N, C-alpha and C positions, 0 to 999 in steps of 0.2 A: 504494500500500500504506500503510495507516494505521500508527500507532506500535505498536499491539498486534501486528499481523501482522508488522511489521518485527522486533520483538523475538523473536517466536516463530521466524521464519525464520532469525534469526542464532544462536539457541541450540539448535535442534533439527536433527537430520539431515533430509534431504529426505523420507525415508520416514515418520518420526515426525511431521513437519510436515503432511504430506498426510493422515495418519490423523486428526490433530486437526482440520484444516480441513474434513474430510469431514462433520463435524457442524456444521450451520449455526446456531451459537449465539454471537453476539458477546459475550454476558455470560460464557459459559463460557470463551471465548478470553481475555477480559480477566482472569478469575480465574487461569487458568493462567499468563498472562504476568506478573501481579503476584507470584504465588508464586515463579516463577523469578527474577525480579529481586530479591525479598526474601531468599530462602534461598540463592541463588547456587550451584546444583549444578554438578558437572563435566559431567554428561550427563543427558539426559532420555529416558525410554522411555515411549511411549504404548501402553497395553494395549488390544487389541480383544477380541472374543469368540473369536478363533482359538485352537484347542487348542494349537498349537505355542507360542503366546505365553504361555498359562497354564502350559505345561510349563517355559518359560524362568523364570517367576516362582518356580515350585517349586524349580528347580535353584539359582536365585540365592539363595534363602533359606538354602541349605545351604553357601554360600560364606562365607569369613571375613567377619564383620560382618553376615551376613544374618539372624542371630537364631535359626537352627535348626541342629540336629545330627542326623545319621542314627542310627537304632537298628538292631538286628539284624533285626527283622521288616521285610519288604519294605513300603515306602511309609511307614513310621513314622518320625517325627522327634520331638525334644524341644526345648523352649524354656525358658529361665530368665529371670525378671524380677528386678530388684534387690530387696534385702531390705526397702526402703521403698517398694516398688512392687508389692504383692501383692494389691491389690484396688482397686475404684473409690474414688477419693479425693474424698469429698463436700466437704471443706473448701476445695479449690482448684478445684472445678467450679462455675462461676458463669455466670449469665445476664448478658449485656451489654445494658443497657436504654437506649434513647434517651430523651431528655427527655420527660416526660409519661407514660411507660409504668410501671405499678405492678403487681407480682405479689403483694405481701403479704410480711410479715416472715418467714413460714415457708419462703420460697423464697430460696435463696442468690443474690444478684445484686449488680451494681455498675454504675456509669455506663458507657455505651458508649465515649465518647471516651477515658476513662482506661484502660479494659480493652483497647481496640484498641492504644493506644500501648504498653502494657506487653507484650502478647503479640507485637507486631511487633518490639519490641526483643529479645525472647528468641529469636524465629525468625530474626532478621537473621544471614545468612551461616551458618545452621545446617547447610546441606547442602554446604558447601565440600568438594570432593574426593569427593563421593558421587554416586550416580545417583538422580535423582528418578524416581519411578514415578507416572504419571498413569493412574488406573484408572477404569473406568465399571462401575457395578453397578445393579441394579434391586431396589428394595424391593417386595415383593409379586410375584405372578405377572406375567409380561410380557403385553403386549397385553390389558390388563385395566383396569377402573376402579379397581382397587387399586394399579396400578403407580405408583411414584414413582422418577424417574431421579436418579442420584447420580454425582458425580465425587469421587473420593478421591485426594488428592495426598499422597505419603508418601516418606520415604527408608528405610522399613523393609520389606524383602522379606517378613519374617515377617508384618507387618500385611497386606500385599497377598495373600500366600498364604492367610492365615486367611480373608480376605474372599472369596477364590475358592472356598472350601469352604462358607462360610456364606451366600453370596448368589448370586442368578442373574446371569449375565453381562448387562451393560447397555449395551454400546457401540451395538449396532444399535437397541436401544430408545431410547437417547438421541437418535438421529437423528429420532425422531418428536416430540420436545419442541417443535420449532419455534423460530423466531428469538426470540420473546418468551415462550416457555413457562417454567413454574416447575420448578426442580430444587433439590436439596440439594447443598451443597458442603463439603468437608472438607480441611483442611490440617494435616498432622502431621509433626513431626520428632522423632526420638529424642533430639536434642541430642548433647552430648559423651558418648562411650562410654568405659567402663572395664571391662575383662574382658567385653566384649560386652553390657553392660547400661548403661542411662542413668545417668550419673554424678551429675548435679546434681538429685537428687530434691527438694531444698529449693526448686528453681525450677520444679517441676512445675506446669503450668497447663493447665486444660481450660476454655475459654471458649466460650460459645454465643451467637452473634449472631442473635437471633430475627428482627430486622428484615430481615436479608439471607440467612436460611436458611444460615448459615455456622457451622461449628465449627472452632476452632483448638485443637490440643493440642501440647505440647512437653515435653521432658525426662521422658518416660514411654514405656514399652513395653507395660505390662499392657493386654490387649486391651479390657477394659472402659473404659479411658481413651483408646484409640487407634483401635480398629475403629469408625470413625465411624458406620457404618450401624446399629450396635446401639443402646444406650441413648441415645447422643448424638442420633442421628436420631429416636428416639422423641420427644424433646422438641420437635423441629421438627415432627414429624407431628401431635402434639397441638395445636399452634397451627393447622396446616393443617386438621385435622379440625374444630376450633372454628369456623373461618371457613366451612367447607363443609357442616357438618351431619352428620358421621359420627364414629366413635370410633377412637382409636388407644390400645391397651391393652397392659399388661404381662401377657400371657396366653398360655398354651399353647392349641393346638387339637388335639383328639383325637376319635376315633370310639369310642364306648362300645357294645359289642356286646350287643344285647338278644335276647329270644327270637325264634325263627323268622327268623334272619339279619337282624334289624332293626339298623340302625346309627343311633344318635343322636349328633349332634356337639355336643361340649361345648367351651367355653373355660374357662380357669381362671387366676385371678390369685393368685400366692403371692409373698411377698418371697423374695429369693435365699436358697438353702440351706434352704428350708422344704418341699421335696418336690415342687416344680412339675415338674421334668424327670422324676422317677421316677413321678409320677402319669401323665404323658403316655406313659410307657413301660411301663405295667402289662401283664404278660404276658396275651396273649389279646385285647388291645385294639389299636387302630391309631392311629398318630401322624401328624399333619400338621405340627405345629410345637411347640416347647417353650418359647417365650419371649415373642414379641411377635405380636399379632394386630391386624388392621384389621377393623372392623365397619361394614357398610353396610346400608341398607334398600332393597329393591326390591319393588314390588307388595304392600306390607303385610307383608313378611316380612324378618327379619334374616338376613344372610349374613356369614360371616367367612372370612378368608384368613390363612395364615401369611406373615409378612413375609419370613421367611428360608427357606433350604433346607438348613441345617446346624444343628449343635448345638455351643455352647460351654458345656459342662456341668461341674459340680463332680464330681470323680472320687472324693473320699473316700467310702468305704463302697459303691462300685460293686463288686459281687461276683456270682459265678454264682448265688447263692441269692436275693438281694434284687433285683437288676437284671439278670436273665439276658440280655435282649435287648441292652442297652447293652454289657454285658461281652463278649458274643460279637462285637459289631460292632467293638470297639476292640482285640480281641486276635487278630484274624485279619489276613492281609495286606490292605493297602489304605491309603488316604490318611488318616492320623491324626496330629494334632499333640498331644503331651503337654506340659503346662505346669506347671512347679514341682513335679514328682514327684522321687523318688529314682532315680538311674541307677546300675546296677551291671552290668558286663560286657555293655553294649549292650541291657539290658532295663530297662523302667520298673517301679517299685514305688510303691505308695501305701497309705496307712492304710485299713484296712477292706476290702482287696481279696480277703480270703478265703483267703490263703495266707501262709506265713511270709516276713517281710522280712529282707533281709541285715543284718548288723550294721555294715556300712560301705558307702560309695559316694560319689556326688557329688549335691548338690542345690543349690537356689537360693542357699544360704549358703556354698557351696564344698565342699571335702572334708568328708565327714560320717562320724561313727562313733557308735555307740550311747552315749548319755550325754553327748554334746557339748552345751555350753552357750553361750549368747550372752554379750555383754559385760555384760549385766545379771544374769547368773547363772541365767537361765531355760533349761530344756532346749529344744533345737532338735528338733522333730519330723522324722522321716525325709522326709516330704513335707509341704508346706504344707496347712493345713486348707482353703484355697481353691484347691488344685491343680486343674487343669482338663484336659479333653480337647476337641479340636475334630474333628468328624467330620460327614460328609454324612448327611442323613436317608436318602438313597438307599442307604446301607450297612446300614440297619436292616431286619431281617426283617419288622417289623410296619409298614412305611411304608404309609399309607393310599393307595388307588388314586386318590383325588381330591386328592392333595397339591398338584398344580400346576394344578388346574382354574381357569381365569381368572375364572370366575363365583364362586369360593369355594364354601363348603358351607353349607347351611341350619343355622342355630344353634338347637339345642334347649334348652340349659341353660348357665348360668354358675355356676362354683364359685369361692368365695373361701376362702383358707386362710392360716394363719400358725402361728408357734410359740407355743403357750399351754399352760402347765404345770398350770393350776389352775382354769380357768373354763369353757371351751367344750367342747361334746360332740364326738364324732368326726364326726358328720354331722347337719345340720339344714336343713330347707327353709324358706325365707321364705314368708310368707303371700301376698305379691304382689310385683310388680316394684318398686314404690315402697319398700316396707319392705325388700326385698332389697338394693336399692342403698344405702339409708340405714343399716339395722341390721346388714347383713352386710358390705357393701363399705366404706362410709364410716366404719365404726367399727373397721376392721381394725387390730389391734395385733400385734406380733410381737417375740419375744425375739431380740436381735441375734446375728449369727453372723460367721464369718470372711470372708464375702463382701464386707464393707465394712470399711474401716480403723476401728479403735476397739475399745473394750471389748466383750467378748461377754456375752450373757446379760441385757442390759438391755431391759426392755419398752419398745418405742417405737411411736408412732402411725405408721401407714403406710397412708394412705387408698387403698383398692382396690389395694394393692400397687404403687401408682404414685407414692407421695409424693416419691421422689427425682427423678422425671422430669416431673412436671406443670409445664407452662410457661405456664399461665394461672391467674388467681386461683382458689383452691380452691373457693370457693362456686360460681363459674361452672362449674367442672369437674363438681361434683355435679349442678348443674341440667342440664347437657348430657346426663349419663347418665340422669337422670329423664325428660327430654324425648324421649330417643331411642326410647322405647316408644310415643310418639304415632303413631297410624296403623298400628301393628302389630296384626294381627288376633289373634295369639296370642303375646304376649311370652314369651321363654324363661323357664323356671323358674330360680330362683336358690337356691343352696345355700351353706352354710358348712361347711368341714371342718377338723378339728384332729387331726393325727397325734401330737401331743406331750404329751397329757394324762398326768400322773404321779400316783402315789399319795403318801401322806404320808411314804413312805420314799425318794421320788425315783425309783421304778421306773416305766418307761413302762407304761401300761395296755394298749397294743396293740403288735403286731409290725409290721414294715415293710410286709409284703404284705397286711396287713389292709385297707389302703386299697382293695384290689380290691373288697371287699364294700361299702364306703361308696359307691364310684362305681357299682357295679352296682345298688345300691338306688336311688341318685339317678336312674339311667336308667329304672328301673321306675316311680318316682314321676312323672317327667317325662311318661311315657306313660300315667299313671293306671292302672297295672296292680296297684298295691297300695295299701291304706289306710295311715293313719299316725296317730300319737298327737299331740294338740294340747297344746303347752306354752305358757307365756306369751310365748315368743320365736320360736316356729315349730313346724313339724311334724317329728317324729322317728320312726324305724322302730319297728314292733311287734317284740317279741322273736322271735316265730315266723318272721317274714320274714328277720330277720338270721341267726338260727340256721340256717335252711335254706340261705342263701347261703354261710355259713361251711363247712357240711358239703359242699355240692355243688361249690363252687369252690376251696376250700382244704383240703378233707378234714380240717377241724378241728371240734372240739366247742366251741361257744361257750355257756358256761353262763349261767344266770340271774344268778348272782353277777357274772360278767364284765359282763353287760348293765347291771346296776344300778350298778356302779362307774363305767362309762363314760357312762351316760345319765342320771345323777342331775342334777336342776336345782339348781345351786348359787346360790341366790338372792342371798346377800350378795356373792359374787364378781361376779355379773352386774350388780347395782346399782352396785357400785364401778366396774366397767368403764364403764358409761354415764356415771357422774359424771366419771370421768377424761376421757373423750373429749369430753363436753360442755364441760368447762372449757377444753380446747384450742380448740374452735371459738369459744367466747366471747372468748378472749383473743387468738387469732391469726388467726381467719378472719372478719373483719368483714362479709363479704358472704354469710355462711352463709344459705341459704334457710330461711325460717321453718318449712317442713315438716320440716326435720331436727329442730328442737327439739320440734315437735308430736309427731313419731314417738317421740322419746326419752321424752316425758311419757306417751304411751300405753303404751309398754312397761313403764315404771316402775310405772304403775298396775296392769297385769296381774301383774307380779312381786309387788307388795305384796299384792294380793288373794290370790294363790296362797300367799304366806307365811302370811297370816292363816288360811287354810284347812288347809294341809298342813305348815307349818313351813319352816325355812330350807333344809333339804336334802330335795328332793322326789324320791322314787323314781318312775321311769317307770311302775311298776305301780300307783301311786296316781292316775295321771291318766286 
């Protein structure tokens, strides 16, 4: 018996040792042994795909220190994160780069030896007195060319339980990796706890070792920092996709229902809190996934698959009117985890839920009452703006029947979207794949929200909604997307949507469910069922088509005045946007492909020509 097996045999019960050794992967065994030796847990539990073991994790999460507490509704629990642990923390999320690897200054990184030394010092003895959980999950459908096997090691039953909802069981799938096969590995510890939350938030670290497909996180509980298979694994997958010629994207996958029972599958990339989940959940449409997609090509056609099988969604403004499918799924008996909401008498409450909130209760900041303020004198909301729910897609009434198809689904269109108050129209189609990737995806900006730590309302560059997760040089990432259409007989149509356009008084020009019309129009355009108006930056809907969809699908009258306000070409704003984005590329992305600058120049030329002919603010009726 070698030293790794000897250590595992000495620290695991016979049953757990046998479960681990049933997977023939010396590299995985070494990772587990190293984690045990480093963190020094009292016991170790190895999770297989067995239902009784998944039940054990769910029950463990509700024990003292497990991170969850039961609610009155059957199957529902709640979880609180610390006051300084309410979102993805970009400042302390870093790539660990070996000597010679360069990602560019726009990506947060540090030297690997230094980072490994620091994170190991923070993880040292972090699980003393606790049970270590060794879990196996699968990214993508199992038994598929989309499948990526993963091992997650954590001392948080809440993290393990969340992953059991969000990901497909991966123990049996892991057995197919082989002795020398590739997999992703994650090590997490909550660190020292105080009142059941991570105490040392100043020592929070999330480090990503691209060379060894490993993620370390410590002194944090927020799922975006700890559920390794989510955005942390996306960074690893982007590297893998770069090597192998496919795409890993921050995208939903949904079925948009066209005429005569036609279904066109869309992916969509939106920064957090910009309507991505609610778009995937539009009433009458079907959902495959709401957050991360893998894209592959077969026989000249693109296919996509949902990486996950659950949703970790923002709950603010989820209500029966605006998000009826989600609301129904999370308010009926079943497995649901609420995060950082208000709790009163065993019931969860959140802002924008469509009913009256109590004046007191308990939330992530402790006992709460209306008007309560924090140490800085700012009012504490009843629920955090980034409060969350975790639920299985299987609980949703509109789950697409192809959700677990190992082949994925054929990709018909891609949608990019962000928060933009004054420039972009509600929906616009790119002229072709290249201009769609460059002028819709690679120029994406969004006004910041509570989903990440920092000031809200700041316009930030977010390339293809993947800025925080891209783990290769940005220029190469753009080129990979451009090249992906090579050999595709009919590349998907590309659209840009914007749900957040405001008038000069700050009022939104469209209601939440109006996105239904934008997506249905995009489906018709993808299938060449309707004509469109040509603008300097793309194709937009004709008034008659939009008005008809509003009446048929939402029973609303959409006036010509509504149309003009929303679909006016704002030439100065668009020129300023392309100037801003080009300046970022020139200063921070030295490997930007020349075609990006050429495309910007062509669009500027079209915008200036239109301005000469029609003026700075161009009505769609003039085009």
